[in-house]
C-alpha positions in Angstrom: 0.0 -0.1 0.0 1.3 3.4 -1.1 2.5 5.7 1.8 3.1 9.3 1.8 6.6 10.5 2.0 6.0 13.8 3.7 3.2 15.0 5.5 0.8 17.4 3.6 1.3 21.0 4.9 -1.8 23.1 6.3 -1.4 25.4 3.4 -1.1 22.7 0.5 -4.1 21.0 2.0 -6.0 24.3 2.4 -5.2 25.1 -1.1 -6.8 22.0 -2.6 -9.6 22.5 -0.5 -10.3 26.2 -1.7 -11.6 24.8 -5.3 -14.6 22.9 -3.4 -16.4 26.0 -2.7 -20.2 26.2 -3.7 -21.1 28.7 -6.4 -24.6 30.3 -6.5 -26.6 30.1 -10.2 -25.8 32.6 -12.7 -28.4 35.3 -12.3 -28.9 38.1 -15.0 -30.9 41.1 -15.6 -33.0 40.5 -18.9 -34.1 44.1 -19.9 -36.8 42.9 -22.4 -38.7 40.9 -19.7 -37.7 43.4 -17.0 -36.8 40.8 -14.6 -33.9 38.7 -13.4 -33.5 35.4 -15.1 -31.2 32.4 -14.8 -29.0 31.1 -17.9 -30.5 28.2 -19.8 -33.9 28.3 -18.1 -37.3 29.4 -19.0 -38.5 32.6 -17.6 -41.3 33.1 -15.4 -43.2 34.6 -18.3 -42.6 31.5 -20.6 -39.7 33.0 -22.6 -36.6 31.1 -23.5 -33.9 32.7 -25.8 -36.2 35.7 -26.7 -39.1 33.3 -28.2 -42.4 32.3 -26.3 -42.4 28.7 -25.4 -45.6 26.8 -24.6 
């Protein structure tokens, strides 16, 4: 079984864990609808990519 030759330092360990943060959804202002929307989702008024859906 493989065993590390050196102890992993606190700073190296924390640098690696810094990439595990949770990101929120990409919300942007849509001036055509006058509301905030999430990318790649249908808006509350039923528009997707500027076209009415269903």
